[in-house]
N, C-alpha and C positions, 0 to 999 in steps of 0.2 A: 536264644542268640539274636544279636540286632540285625535287621536288614538292610543294610546300607541302600538300596535303592529309593524304598519310600521315603528315607529319609532324606537323600540328596534331593530328589524331586521335590519334596516339600519344600527345603531349604532354597531352591533355586526358585520355586512359582512364590515363595513370601520375598524374596529380594526382588524380584520383578515387579510384585505388587509397590514396594518401595520406590522403584525407579519409576514406575509409569505415574506416580502420582506429581503433578507438575504444582508446585505452588504459585500463588500471583504474586506480582512485585508488591512492593510495601505501600501503605498506606498514603492516600494523595495522588496517585498515580493515574491517568486518564485511562479508562478502558472503553471500549464497545462490547458489548455482549450480544452474542445472537442466539435468539431462541427460536421453535417453530413459529411464534406467535409473533414475533416483533425484534426490533434491536435496540438495546438500551446502552446510551453513551453517558457517561458519568466518573465522577473521583470515586476509588476504593475508599470503602470507608471499613469495611472488615469483611473477614472471610470465615465460614466455619465449615464442618465436614458435611453440611447439606444445604448450604446456601451461601450467596455472594450477596454485599449489599454495597450498592452506589450510590452516591449522592448525584444528582440530576441537575441541570441547568437550571432550573426553577428553585433549588435548594430542598426539595422535597428527597426524601431516601426513597430507593427500590429494592427488594429483595428479590433475587432469583435464585430458584433451585438449581443445585446443580445438576437434577437429572434433565432439567429442560435445556442445559445450556449446549449449543452447536457448535460455538465457537466463540474464540476470545480474541479481541487485537488489542494492541497497547499503542498508544499515539507515542509518535516520534516527535511531535511539537509540529509550529504552524511555520510553513516556508513561503518566499514570495515565488511569484510565477514571472519574475522578470526577465530569466534567461530562457525559459520556454516561450516565453512572447518575443522576445528577440528571432529564436529562432523559426518560428510561423511568421512573422513578419516578414524576415529576411526571403524567405521561399516563395511568398505571395510578392511580395515586391519587387522580387527578380523576376519573377514570371512575367508580370504588368511590364516590367522595363524589357524583357526581351520583346515581348508581344509589340510594344510601341515603336521599339527598333526595328522589328522586321515590318512594320506597316510604313514606316518613314517612307519618303519620296528620295530620289536620290536625282543628281543632275549631271553625271559624268557623260563624257563624250564616247568613251569605248566602253564596251561591256565589263572588260576586265577591271577597269576603273570603278563603274557603278557596282559590281560585286565587290570591291575592296570598300567602298565607301559603305554600301549597307552591311559588310559584316563588322564595320567600326561602330556604327549606330547601335547595332543589336549588343555588341559588347559595352559601350558606354552606356546605353539606356537599360541594361540588365545590370551594370555596377550601380549605377546610380539607384536604380529600384531597390537593390538588395539593401545597400546603406540605409535610405531613407525607411524601407520595412522594418530594418533591424533595430533603429532608434526609435521607431512608431511602436513595435511590437515590444520593446524593454519597457519603454514609458508606460504602456498601456497594463502591462504584466504585471509591474511592480505595485501598482494599485489594487492586484489582487491577491490573495494568500490562498491556501488551501492545507489541509492538515493531513498529515502522511500517518500511516498505520502499517503497523507489522503483527502478522499473524502470532499469536501463543499457541502451546501446544495444548492439545485438549486437557480438560481440568478433571477429567475420569480416573480414577483408579480400580486398580484390580486389589481386591481384600482377599486374603486367605486365614481364614480360621478354624483352631481344631474343632472337629465334630466327631465325637465319639472315637470309633477306632480309625477315621481318615480324616480329611481334608474338606473343608467346605468353601468355595470360590464364589467371589460376588463382583460385581462391577458397579 
């Protein structure tokens, strides 16, 4: 008589092994592979069941054993930092403008007029600082670029093989 429980358990474990194995993208994709000892960045040349081969920036190839891999990231490309610079510049410019507006002297006769004039200077100087800072930050940020990375799932797999009367599991 066929026992369904070991058969179903074996089927589930073998299908889990197939879904746990995550293939890497196609050749030529820029990857960063993190191992215990170092981080290697390069273009994917090939991948095997036991290793991954990358072409590094100097043109040489580097082979990494899958058992040493702790993480894989895929490059999403290079992007300008212009908007990040504009945001940072706007914040710094507005803060400096408000500070100068608060330190400005007022020449009103009545306290209410002096307070109104002081508030106007703070708002005006803050707005001017915000605009100048945003333009300056945009200009500086547009001259710099940074590479964006997306983490990839682990490249390890659960391997289920028949062994005598049972199953053997390997990672």
